[in-house]
PABAZA-13155 format. One record per residue (C-alpha): residue number from 1; x, y, z. Coordinates in steps of 0.001 Angstrom, whole numbers, plus 524288, in hexadecimal, padded with zeros to 5 digits. Layout:
BEGIN
R     k      c1      c2      c3
R   NUM       X       Y       Z
...
REM end
This chain:
BEGIN
R     k      c1      c2      c3
R     1   2DD63   6E809   20D55
R     2   2D075   6E5B4   211D1
R     3   2D03F   6EBFE   2210D
R     4   2C41F   6EB02   22916
R     5   2C1F7   6F93E   22D0B
R     6   2B7AB   70020   23694
R     7   2B44D   70C93   235F4
R     8   2B1E8   715B3   2403A
R     9   2A789   71F8C   23F0D
R    10   2A3B7   72ADC   24793
R    11   29434   72CBE   24B70
R    12   29422   7344B   23CEC
R    13   29919   728B5   23631
R    14   2A4D4   72F08   23277
R    15   2B191   72551   232FA
R    16   2BBDB   72804   23E29
R    17   2C40F   71C57   23EF3
R    18   2C718   710B1   23770
R    19   2C9B3   703D2   23E66
R    20   2D0CB   6F78E   23997
R    21   2D61B   6EAD1   24065
R    22   2E11E   6EBDB   2467D
R    23   2E91F   6E21F   23E17
R    24   2E4DF   6E9D9   231DF
R    25   2EA51   6F693   23948
R    26   2F842   6F013   23A9B
R    27   2F781   6EBB1   22C72
R    28   2F615   6FA58   227C9
R    29   300D5   6FEA5   231B8
R    30   30AC5   6F515   22BAC
R    31   30663   6F92F   21EA8
R    32   307E5   706BE   22210
R    33   31560   70524   228F3
R    34   31A0B   6FF94   21BEA
R    35   31598   70A5C   2126B
R    36   31A91   713A6   21C12
R    37   328B9   70C77   21B8B
R    38   326D9   70B5C   20CA8
R    39   3253F   71AE0   20C73
R    40   32F43   71D8C   2134D
R    41   33925   7149B   20B8C
R    42   33304   71B1E   20186
R    43   336FC   729A4   2059F
R    44   344B7   72530   209CA
R    45   34715   71F4F   1FB97
R    46   34108   72C69   1F692
R    47   34AD3   73592   1FEA6
R    48   35609   72C47   1FC95
R    49   353C4   72D43   1EE54
R    50   35301   73BED   1EE32
R    51   36021   73C22   1F7B4
R    52   36704   73500   1ECA1
R    53   3613E   73E57   1E28C
R    54   366BC   7490C   1E93C
R    55   37429   7419B   1EB07
R    56   375A6   74061   1DD57
R    57   37380   74DBD   1DA6B
R    58   37E2F   75242   1E50E
R    59   38CD8   75229   1E209
R    60   3965F   74FF9   1EC12
R    61   399FB   74439   1F48E
R    62   38ECA   73AC5   1F454
R    63   38FF7   73271   20182
R    64   3906E   723EA   1FDED
R    65   38890   719EA   205F5
R    66   394FF   71445   20B48
R    67   39825   720E5   211B5
R    68   388F9   72373   215C5
R    69   38AAA   7160F   21CEC
R    70   39852   71892   221FF
R    71   39265   72551   228AD
R    72   3873C   71C7A   23137
REM end
């Protein structure tokens, strides 16, 4: 992905900001949203696997899927 960037410098030549075309900015935001969704899914799956591991170690009654759905 080649983007036409423009750098904004202060009077000492230090870069203060970067400008890019609006359509490129929107593409970056879309990609960021997809990465955030993937990260959230990964986190949720990790938590679910940890909960399953904990349930496997416990004794006693374990709630079935039907029981869970009936509570909703």
